Backbone as CSV, one residue per row, in Angstrom:
resi,resn,N_x,N_y,N_z,CA_x,CA_y,CA_z,C_x,C_y,C_z
1,MET,77.761,62.316,132.349,78.125,63.132,133.998,78.916,64.260,133.455
2,LEU,78.906,64.755,134.633,79.407,65.999,134.721,81.202,65.838,134.950
3,GLY,82.002,66.912,134.063,83.589,66.596,134.367,83.912,66.900,136.061
4,LYS,85.070,66.547,136.170,85.657,66.982,137.505,85.989,68.112,137.538
5,LYS,85.851,68.392,139.165,86.038,69.920,139.454,84.713,71.221,138.919
6,GLY,83.795,70.254,138.386,82.825,71.270,137.857,82.810,71.735,136.455
7,VAL,83.727,71.154,135.721,83.651,71.111,134.683,82.365,71.134,133.665
8,ASP,81.613,71.736,133.277,80.347,71.184,132.598,80.592,70.913,131.189
9,ARG,80.871,69.429,131.183,80.958,68.917,130.146,80.590,67.556,129.685
10,MET,80.264,67.049,128.610,80.208,65.403,128.602,81.543,64.646,128.912
11,ALA,81.178,63.904,130.060,82.788,63.196,130.053,82.948,61.464,130.306
12,THR,83.831,61.022,129.588,83.961,59.510,129.466,84.948,59.222,130.132
13,LYS,84.848,58.175,130.563,85.813,57.553,131.402,87.092,56.717,130.984
14,GLY,88.087,56.905,131.372,89.096,56.369,130.601,90.393,55.801,131.634
15,ILE,91.368,55.346,130.996,92.768,55.013,132.229,93.981,55.413,131.493
16,ASP,94.956,55.313,131.504,96.351,55.431,131.252,97.387,54.496,132.351
17,CYS,98.202,53.717,131.131,98.825,52.981,131.680,100.462,52.593,131.626
18,ALA,101.097,51.983,131.951,102.367,51.614,131.754,102.784,50.458,131.585
19,THR,101.523,49.240,131.740,101.978,48.290,131.910,100.974,47.930,130.619
20,PRO,101.413,46.945,129.592,101.175,46.371,128.274,99.694,45.379,128.910
21,LEU,98.854,45.619,128.123,97.515,44.976,128.436,97.486,43.642,127.273
22,ASN,96.663,42.350,128.294,96.899,41.611,127.181,94.935,41.504,126.924
23,GLN,94.384,40.246,126.081,92.951,40.532,126.116,92.221,40.527,126.965
24,SER,92.683,39.773,128.460,91.906,39.710,129.289,91.604,40.972,129.857
25,THR,93.070,41.579,130.287,93.114,42.809,130.834,91.904,43.652,129.996
26,ALA,92.420,44.088,128.898,91.329,44.738,128.113,90.022,44.443,128.524
27,ASN,89.754,43.494,128.525,88.207,43.146,128.848,87.772,43.392,129.820
28,THR,88.611,43.378,130.732,88.309,43.399,132.216,87.649,45.213,132.581
29,LEU,89.119,46.116,131.869,88.686,47.239,131.729,87.575,48.276,131.570
30,ALA,87.219,47.380,129.939,86.132,47.899,129.718,84.695,47.187,130.550
31,LYS,84.598,46.343,131.004,83.495,45.700,131.977,83.483,46.772,133.075
32,GLU,84.946,47.578,133.436,84.833,47.881,134.670,84.285,49.747,133.883
33,GLY,83.941,49.534,132.658,83.456,51.478,132.288,84.100,51.925,131.563
34,MET,85.383,51.549,131.431,86.707,52.073,130.920,86.465,52.552,129.223
35,ALA,86.622,53.637,128.905,86.082,53.652,127.177,87.561,53.661,126.282
36,PHE,88.558,54.204,127.266,89.645,54.263,126.394,90.743,54.356,127.143
37,THR,91.838,53.891,126.428,93.312,53.537,127.044,94.640,54.299,126.843
38,GLY,95.261,55.009,127.500,96.512,55.852,127.038,97.646,55.029,126.733
39,ARG,98.481,54.694,125.955,99.364,53.754,126.262,100.432,54.571,125.118
40,TYR,101.838,54.159,125.226,102.799,54.793,124.896,103.113,54.209,123.518
41,VAL,103.551,55.127,122.676,104.358,54.768,121.242,105.632,55.288,121.549
42,VAL,106.392,54.621,121.877,108.059,54.508,121.961,108.710,53.699,121.413
43,PRO,110.365,54.059,121.158,111.088,52.997,120.737,110.734,51.832,121.010
44,GLU,111.464,50.887,120.320,111.318,49.414,120.818,112.829,49.375,122.346
45,GLY,112.908,48.696,123.097,113.325,48.728,124.252,112.911,49.310,125.582
46,TYR,111.594,49.898,125.182,110.827,50.710,126.359,109.681,49.449,126.503
47,ALA,109.610,48.744,127.874,108.692,48.262,128.662,107.517,48.385,128.017
48,LYS,107.408,49.240,128.632,105.668,50.283,128.155,105.281,50.462,126.839
49,ARG,105.952,50.214,125.725,105.792,50.414,124.305,104.376,49.308,124.050
50,LEU,103.760,50.353,123.314,102.285,49.698,122.845,102.654,49.047,121.384
51,THR,101.999,47.999,121.428,102.500,46.942,119.821,101.461,46.674,119.428
52,LEU,101.425,46.151,118.329,99.734,45.874,117.813,99.031,44.659,118.226
53,PRO,99.671,44.004,118.730,98.776,42.850,118.977,98.065,43.343,120.528
54,GLU,98.386,44.206,121.035,98.254,45.144,122.288,97.244,45.829,121.846
55,ALA,97.223,46.437,120.973,96.314,47.597,120.669,94.614,46.993,119.766
56,ASP,95.170,45.743,119.484,94.027,44.733,118.623,93.120,44.620,119.623
57,ALA,93.932,44.078,121.272,93.113,43.829,121.995,92.373,45.032,122.743
58,ILE,93.348,45.792,123.069,92.364,47.117,123.215,91.033,47.333,122.826
59,SER,91.106,47.480,121.352,90.310,47.854,120.500,89.173,47.090,120.369
60,GLN,89.536,45.455,120.141,88.508,43.929,120.356,87.579,44.264,121.543
61,ALA,88.302,44.985,122.422,87.725,45.155,124.071,86.434,46.150,123.477
62,GLY,86.459,46.945,123.002,85.737,47.783,122.902,85.901,49.129,123.117
63,MET,87.452,49.337,123.664,87.826,50.458,124.024,88.565,51.535,122.690
64,LYS,88.791,52.504,123.104,89.350,53.567,121.981,91.363,53.865,122.651
65,ILE,92.206,53.838,121.621,93.694,54.496,122.220,93.971,55.662,122.006
66,VAL,94.373,56.198,123.168,94.902,57.524,122.914,96.528,56.923,123.099
67,THR,97.701,57.886,121.992,98.901,57.699,122.134,99.614,58.711,122.721
68,VAL,100.805,58.420,123.534,101.233,59.113,124.063,102.912,58.878,123.967
69,TYR,103.667,59.927,124.028,105.169,59.937,123.543,105.793,60.154,124.735
70,GLU,106.610,59.471,125.720,107.162,59.938,126.652,108.576,58.809,126.867
71,THR,109.737,59.235,127.132,110.808,58.541,127.557,111.349,59.213,128.397
72,THR,111.728,60.569,129.203,112.040,60.952,129.933,110.822,62.286,130.445
73,ALA,110.656,62.210,131.933,109.733,63.392,131.876,110.041,64.762,131.888
74,THR,111.069,65.018,131.445,111.595,66.504,131.284,111.982,66.577,129.881
75,ARG,111.786,65.594,128.760,112.090,65.638,127.505,111.942,66.790,127.056
76,ALA,111.092,67.078,127.005,110.570,68.057,126.418,111.032,69.573,126.592
77,SER,111.687,69.639,127.772,112.558,70.998,127.805,113.788,71.143,126.932
78,GLY,113.990,69.917,126.172,114.781,69.738,125.194,115.056,70.502,124.111
79,GLY,113.821,71.453,123.765,113.472,72.370,122.824,113.113,71.581,121.420
80,ALA,113.645,72.140,120.064,113.525,71.558,118.894,114.412,70.566,118.558
81,ALA,115.727,70.429,118.879,116.372,68.989,118.411,115.397,67.613,118.935
82,SER,115.013,67.711,120.545,114.767,66.676,121.223,113.422,66.470,120.183
83,GLY,112.509,67.734,120.070,111.038,67.562,119.676,111.520,66.677,117.750
84,SER,112.235,67.279,117.064,112.130,66.861,115.999,112.684,65.162,116.078
85,ALA,113.687,64.906,116.793,113.843,63.640,117.158,112.783,62.712,117.586
86,ASP,112.227,63.136,118.495,110.537,62.993,119.020,109.797,62.432,118.428
87,GLY,109.113,63.747,117.385,108.189,63.520,116.146,108.597,62.439,115.290
88,ASP,109.863,62.351,115.188,110.193,61.242,114.012,110.105,59.399,114.624
89,ALA,110.420,59.579,115.841,110.371,58.654,116.360,108.833,57.886,116.597
90,ALA,108.161,58.780,117.047,106.558,58.726,117.170,106.120,58.434,115.880
91,PHE,106.139,59.116,114.809,105.947,58.706,113.593,105.914,57.467,113.063
92,ARG,107.141,57.096,113.434,107.424,55.638,112.664,106.780,54.244,113.836
93,GLU,106.347,54.690,114.862,105.607,53.879,116.139,104.297,53.965,115.481
94,ALA,103.873,54.917,115.200,102.055,55.368,114.667,101.991,54.445,113.716
95,LYS,103.047,54.614,112.443,102.833,53.707,111.137,102.914,52.473,111.767
96,LYS,103.611,51.650,112.151,103.751,50.812,112.713,102.217,50.052,113.060
97,LEU,101.659,51.086,113.917,100.627,50.194,114.664,99.498,50.649,113.703
98,GLY,99.582,51.242,112.590,98.262,51.580,111.674,97.356,52.334,112.472
99,GLN,98.352,53.297,113.305,97.122,54.716,113.752,97.024,55.241,112.892
100,PRO,95.342,55.817,112.185,94.827,56.143,111.286,95.367,57.966,111.251
101,PRO,95.655,58.342,110.074,95.806,59.838,109.898,94.619,60.604,110.624
102,GLY,94.939,61.852,110.971,93.752,62.688,111.812,93.662,62.295,112.983
103,THR,94.275,61.094,114.163,94.118,60.836,114.956,95.336,61.656,115.533
104,ALA,95.544,61.623,117.050,96.850,62.372,117.939,97.794,61.565,118.257
105,VAL,98.714,62.312,118.559,99.571,61.253,119.333,100.331,62.382,120.566
106,TYR,99.850,62.480,121.684,100.412,63.661,122.872,101.879,63.325,123.379
107,PHE,102.654,64.599,123.472,103.570,64.550,124.196,103.803,64.874,125.563
108,ALA,104.611,64.215,125.859,104.152,64.466,127.732,105.074,65.680,128.101
109,VAL,105.213,66.262,129.400,105.409,67.602,129.920,105.422,67.307,131.180
110,ASP,105.959,66.156,131.577,105.622,65.243,132.671,106.447,65.669,134.248
111,TYR,106.176,66.804,134.197,106.994,67.608,135.034,106.647,69.203,135.527
112,ASN,106.736,69.614,136.749,106.115,70.634,136.923,106.913,72.475,136.101
113,ALA,106.371,72.131,134.855,107.099,73.150,134.122,106.783,74.757,134.607
114,GLN,108.270,75.345,134.176,107.880,77.157,134.856,107.760,77.638,133.495
115,PRO,107.252,79.015,133.820,107.624,79.943,132.439,108.808,79.923,132.106
116,LYS,109.859,79.590,132.424,111.036,79.624,131.374,111.452,78.312,130.834
117,ASP,110.425,77.245,130.902,110.383,76.220,130.272,109.709,76.586,128.773
118,TYR,108.586,77.357,129.104,107.860,77.557,127.989,108.244,77.731,126.524
119,ASP,109.204,78.604,126.115,109.784,78.875,124.935,110.543,77.399,123.887
120,ALA,111.399,76.425,125.471,111.525,75.242,124.856,110.532,74.442,124.429
121,ILE,109.478,74.026,124.913,108.461,73.742,125.184,107.601,73.551,124.047
122,GLU,107.259,74.647,123.608,106.551,75.598,122.292,107.438,74.822,121.121
123,GLN,108.898,75.097,121.165,109.980,74.317,119.972,109.931,73.122,120.473
124,TYR,109.801,72.484,120.978,109.665,70.738,121.026,108.262,70.298,120.425
125,LEU,107.390,70.912,120.609,106.227,70.565,120.076,105.721,71.035,118.636
126,LEU,106.416,72.023,118.057,106.291,72.368,116.948,107.326,71.541,115.710
127,ALA,108.601,71.334,116.393,109.534,70.212,115.939,108.827,69.057,115.933
128,ALA,108.210,68.481,116.695,107.553,67.441,116.669,106.709,67.284,115.360
129,GLY,105.687,68.288,115.491,104.669,68.221,114.875,104.670,68.202,113.288
130,LYS,106.179,68.985,113.217,106.661,69.030,111.434,106.782,67.134,111.067
131,LYS,107.308,66.335,112.127,107.751,65.031,111.809,106.539,64.066,111.589
132,LEU,105.292,65.053,112.369,104.220,63.706,112.327,103.023,63.996,111.124
133,SER,103.254,64.083,109.883,102.626,64.313,108.890,101.545,63.341,109.018
134,GLY,100.298,64.171,108.993,98.744,63.537,108.833,98.457,63.349,110.406
135,TYR,99.003,63.555,111.116,98.728,63.393,112.883,98.280,65.018,113.330
136,GLU,97.756,64.300,114.422,97.659,65.736,115.236,98.923,65.796,116.335
137,VAL,98.982,67.005,116.746,99.903,67.032,117.753,99.304,67.594,119.073
138,GLY,99.545,66.845,120.500,99.020,67.336,121.333,99.720,67.269,122.838
139,VAL,99.469,68.245,123.891,100.499,67.970,124.897,100.017,67.573,126.128
140,TYR,100.564,66.449,126.941,100.371,66.316,128.099,101.039,67.214,129.078
141,GLY,100.446,67.623,130.122,101.024,68.438,131.562,99.977,69.119,132.361
142,SER,100.374,70.038,133.112,99.564,70.417,133.788,98.717,71.710,133.478
143,PHE,97.893,72.150,134.129,96.795,73.373,133.859,97.645,74.488,133.189
144,ALA,98.990,75.003,133.906,99.586,75.995,132.945,100.000,75.481,132.312
145,VAL,101.134,74.641,131.647,101.291,74.095,130.148,100.132,74.093,129.390
146,VAL,99.377,73.571,129.775,98.045,73.422,128.516,97.518,75.047,128.234
147,GLU,97.457,75.475,129.070,97.046,76.999,129.077,97.546,78.029,128.244
148,GLU,99.123,77.753,128.257,100.335,78.251,127.705,100.339,77.975,126.084
149,MET,100.226,76.716,126.149,100.819,75.734,124.551,99.330,76.049,124.058
150,ALA,98.287,76.156,124.441,96.994,76.851,123.768,96.907,77.807,123.332
151,LYS,97.618,78.841,124.013,97.765,80.693,124.030,98.578,80.454,122.596
152,ARG,99.328,79.807,122.950,100.550,79.886,121.696,100.481,79.222,120.364
153,GLY,99.931,78.431,120.430,99.270,77.663,119.310,100.283,76.883,118.900
154,ALA,101.048,76.229,120.139,101.903,74.885,119.540,101.317,73.736,119.501
155,CYS,100.217,73.234,119.547,99.482,72.077,119.406,98.030,72.227,119.269
156,LYS,97.473,71.528,118.983,95.737,71.219,118.749,95.038,70.326,119.827
157,ARG,95.486,69.521,120.546,95.219,68.865,121.253,95.774,68.519,123.010
158,PHE,94.919,68.686,123.864,95.651,68.858,125.288,94.875,68.124,126.396
159,TRP,96.119,67.182,126.988,95.850,66.045,128.137,96.474,66.964,129.321
160,GLN,95.577,66.952,130.441,95.500,67.924,131.479,95.941,66.822,132.683
161,THR,96.370,66.886,133.020,96.889,66.208,134.441,96.799,67.343,135.725
162,TYR,96.152,66.463,136.734,96.014,67.400,138.166,97.295,67.820,138.730
163,ALA,98.083,66.909,138.528,99.343,67.184,139.111,100.249,68.463,138.710
164,TRP,100.703,69.627,139.776,100.863,70.799,139.393,99.835,71.550,139.468
165,SER,98.787,71.243,139.146,97.584,72.135,138.750,96.811,72.735,139.457
166,ASN,96.634,72.865,141.101,96.547,73.575,141.858,95.091,73.645,141.753
167,GLY,94.453,72.046,141.623,92.907,72.154,141.549,91.861,72.799,139.736
168,LYS,92.874,73.103,139.369,92.316,73.953,138.325,92.093,73.203,137.016
169,VAL,91.425,73.218,136.509,91.249,72.255,134.974,90.496,73.264,133.708
170,SER,91.911,73.108,133.094,91.777,74.115,131.557,90.731,73.594,130.736
171,SER,89.625,74.805,130.567,88.659,74.656,129.502,89.005,74.211,128.285
172,ARG,90.285,74.153,127.807,91.204,73.300,126.426,91.072,72.056,126.987
173,ALA,91.079,71.470,128.258,90.947,70.138,128.354,90.485,69.203,127.254
174,ASN,91.282,68.393,126.665,90.329,67.306,125.584,90.370,65.964,126.716
175,ILE,91.387,65.691,127.671,91.285,64.597,128.294,91.774,65.351,129.843
176,TYR,91.258,64.916,131.037,91.759,65.303,132.170,92.325,63.970,133.382
177,GLN,93.276,64.314,133.535,93.835,62.763,134.399,93.416,63.531,135.751
178,TYR,93.013,62.526,136.732,92.449,63.355,138.044,92.727,62.235,139.074
179,LYS,93.850,61.189,138.792,94.109,60.325,140.152,95.201,59.340,139.295
180,ASN,95.989,59.272,140.407,97.288,58.400,139.856,97.231,57.092,140.308
181,ASP,98.317,56.164,140.218,98.346,54.822,140.925,97.446,54.217,142.048
182,GLN,96.295,54.150,140.907,95.035,53.065,141.255,95.401,51.619,140.863
183,LYS,94.811,50.680,141.727,94.491,49.615,140.987,93.319,48.825,140.448
184,LEU,93.038,48.917,139.262,92.296,47.871,138.674,92.585,46.723,137.601
185,ALA,91.633,45.975,137.813,92.168,44.883,136.674,93.659,44.369,136.876
186,GLY,93.762,44.277,137.878,95.046,43.649,138.646,96.075,44.263,138.057
187,ILE,96.107,45.623,137.698,97.293,46.366,137.511,97.465,47.992,137.633
188,THR,98.585,48.704,137.846,98.678,50.104,138.166,97.814,50.925,137.189
189,VAL,97.015,51.924,137.283,96.674,52.473,136.129,96.182,53.951,136.918
190,ASP,96.300,55.381,136.023,95.630,56.547,136.126,94.257,56.618,135.838
191,TYR,93.675,57.673,136.472,92.538,57.294,136.106,92.072,58.810,135.235
192,ASN,91.361,58.855,134.399,91.182,60.107,133.162,89.297,59.980,132.886
193,GLU,89.090,61.142,132.428,87.946,61.231,131.867,88.216,62.402,130.831
194,SER,87.387,62.234,129.522,87.777,62.716,128.160,86.209,63.801,127.788
195,TYR,86.388,64.973,127.504,85.416,65.620,126.844,85.126,65.731,125.722
196,GLY,85.503,64.973,124.372,85.399,65.151,123.160,86.484,65.114,122.536
197,GLY,87.060,65.536,121.218,88.057,66.195,120.449,89.448,65.401,120.665
198,GLU,89.433,64.110,121.071,90.718,63.111,122.166,91.652,62.837,121.294
199,GLY,91.072,63.032,119.760,91.993,62.333,118.947,92.599,60.660,118.912
200,TRP,91.139,59.753,119.751,91.931,58.830,119.979,91.385,57.861,118.828
201,TRP,91.618,56.394,118.905,91.898,55.376,117.618,91.544,54.195,117.817
202,SER,91.777,53.298,116.679,91.334,51.978,117.173,91.327,51.384,116.103
203,THR,92.303,50.005,115.871,92.130,49.164,115.348,91.030,48.360,114.392
204,VAL,90.155,48.720,114.835,88.874,48.058,114.679,88.368,49.076,112.885
205,ALA,88.514,48.826,111.875,87.678,50.016,111.099,86.979,51.048,111.163
206,ALA,85.813,50.039,111.508,84.051,50.330,111.269,84.396,51.878,112.565
207,ASN,85.372,52.000,113.820,85.421,52.801,114.344,86.115,53.838,114.239
208,GLN,86.829,53.793,112.684,87.429,55.367,112.332,86.896,56.081,111.347
209,PRO,87.085,57.481,112.263,86.984,58.812,111.178,86.833,58.539,110.050
210,ASN,86.167,58.728,109.024,86.306,58.726,107.387,85.811,59.883,106.715
211,PRO,86.673,61.150,106.567,86.086,62.224,106.581,85.961,62.078,104.866
212,ASP,86.822,61.423,104.085,86.370,61.322,102.970,85.781,60.553,102.194
213,ASN,84.909,59.648,102.889,83.972,58.453,102.555,82.766,58.422,103.574
214,PRO,82.363,59.320,104.196,81.104,59.229,105.359,80.109,58.363,105.135
215,THR,79.895,57.165,106.202,78.627,56.134,105.418,77.421,57.083,106.205
216,VAL,77.441,58.297,106.616,76.132,59.069,107.008,76.409,60.437,106.630
217,PRO,75.354,61.126,105.953,75.467,62.373,106.042,76.021,63.456,106.327
218,LYS,76.685,63.909,106.376,77.206,65.158,107.609,76.605,65.902,108.262
219,ASP,75.540,66.421,107.747,74.545,67.473,108.027,73.190,66.835,108.632
220,ALA,72.950,65.632,108.282,71.905,64.664,109.014,72.743,64.139,110.482
221,ALA,73.895,64.139,110.295,74.616,63.327,111.289,74.703,64.825,112.644
222,GLN,74.918,65.728,112.191,75.114,67.036,113.316,73.542,67.197,113.757
223,LYS,73.054,67.244,112.718,71.102,67.399,113.606,71.007,66.631,114.932
224,VAL,71.288,65.253,114.703,71.014,64.118,115.394,71.904,64.568,117.053
225,ILE,73.239,65.055,116.507,74.365,65.378,117.526,73.793,65.938,118.751
226,ASP,73.403,67.049,117.725,72.635,68.333,118.635,71.339,67.899,119.325
227,VAL,70.766,67.154,118.911,69.541,66.521,120.011,70.028,65.856,121.081
228,LEU,71.201,64.885,120.918,71.875,63.903,121.724,72.459,65.449,122.772
229,GLY,73.035,66.175,122.171,73.874,67.296,123.113,72.915,67.792,123.816
230,ALA,71.329,68.059,123.870,70.638,68.883,124.304,69.906,67.387,125.427
231,LEU,69.718,66.215,125.294,69.438,65.334,125.760,69.986,65.043,126.728
232,TYR,71.529,64.972,126.634,72.822,64.988,127.944,72.327,66.022,128.696
233,MET,72.437,67.597,128.467,72.080,68.714,129.232,70.978,68.445,130.090
234,ALA,70.397,67.677,129.805,68.522,68.029,130.229,68.654,66.590,131.082
235,SER,68.994,65.821,130.851,68.927,64.527,131.620,69.873,64.559,132.838
236,ALA,69.250,63.704,134.042,69.970,63.726,135.244,70.521,62.586,135.496
237,ASP,70.668,62.003,134.742,70.607,60.207,134.838,72.687,59.888,134.180
238,ALA,73.224,59.668,134.759,74.481,59.749,134.767,74.272,58.420,133.360
239,ASP,73.447,57.531,133.481,73.986,56.548,132.475,73.087,56.967,130.492
240,VAL,72.228,57.440,130.996,71.825,58.443,130.045,72.631,59.330,129.165
241,ARG,73.262,60.120,129.938,74.603,60.697,129.837,75.580,60.109,129.048
242,ALA,75.943,59.236,129.566,77.166,58.521,128.867,76.519,57.789,127.415
243,ALA,75.251,57.496,127.600,74.969,56.701,126.673,74.819,58.184,125.242
244,ALA,74.280,58.912,125.547,74.378,60.067,124.777,75.770,60.728,124.095
245,HIS,76.595,60.493,125.097,77.917,61.151,124.382,78.591,59.938,123.565
246,PHE,78.549,58.660,123.916,78.804,57.354,122.876,78.027,57.372,121.453
247,ALA,76.627,57.994,121.640,75.908,57.983,120.557,76.586,59.259,119.214
248,ALA,76.719,60.218,119.890,77.064,61.610,119.474,78.990,61.197,118.815
249,ASP,79.930,60.614,119.599,80.789,59.993,119.114,80.886,59.178,117.752
250,ALA,79.771,58.442,117.941,79.425,57.381,117.108,78.958,57.597,115.856
251,LEU,78.245,58.895,115.935,77.717,59.439,114.420,78.931,60.132,113.792
252,ARG,79.651,61.145,114.777,81.015,61.857,114.650,81.993,61.026,113.358
253,ASP,81.956,59.775,113.872,83.024,58.672,112.937,82.268,58.120,111.944
254,ALA,81.033,58.005,111.976,80.494,57.533,110.919,80.006,58.467,109.753
255,ALA,80.237,60.052,110.169,79.643,61.023,109.300,81.663,61.575,108.994
256,GLY,82.367,60.995,109.541,83.279,61.335,109.188,83.907,63.170,109.852
257,ILE,83.223,63.417,110.973,83.506,64.756,111.357,84.492,64.555,112.259
258,LEU,85.786,64.987,112.576,86.987,64.548,112.714,86.929,65.865,114.218
259,LYS,86.752,65.459,115.471,86.080,66.232,116.552,87.619,67.055,116.904
260,ASN,87.671,68.320,116.979,88.548,69.209,117.272,88.039,69.837,118.772
261,PRO,88.986,70.482,119.579,88.516,71.396,120.674,88.219,72.493,120.199
262,GLY,87.519,73.238,121.167,86.835,74.531,120.407,87.478,75.842,120.703
């Protein structure tokens, strides 16, 4: 399928939510066509915290997990001190969950950040990254935040929200959140789509990228991925496009090709 707002990229449907999922809810979301779920890696005491049993439930349903760190909406404006503390907390949570190295943790800039905030946000992300050994740092925020942090090289993964974005979608966005506060599977969710390089993960070992011990030769996998890309672009059938996207991602995982943004 084509991306929202005319973004001509392969798109995969997913959700994010503050409600912990059980196996039944995760299965229902998967049956509704959701391929990934965004959940929170935050310290104990937060009701929205992702736990290992929930991560297993999401994974067993066949969905991938996108992890995001957010305690308060404007936390990133606290600069390096806040970033260092949050990066350390996120790292501990990711390790408890068994989140594999090479995947991403997104840090939320969940407000209408202005140019005066950009230096502090950059410092926040860079400081968080120093604590996240082995993981990729991502940012969640508006079009302007994504564009500015990409330009500054503050992080490598980008999750854009439609909020405060004035209808613009960044070409750097790996994930795009396009609608909030929707009811699905009996819970409140936000709708997203992704375009590759998400940095997502699963507790199912076979689904993890393994660059050190690939089960498919990288060169051969890349040739097939290129063919799947051509099929995706040539087909007008949304189901064929979705299948091509999933097949390409499965090959990347099997070949240990870590998906990076352009």
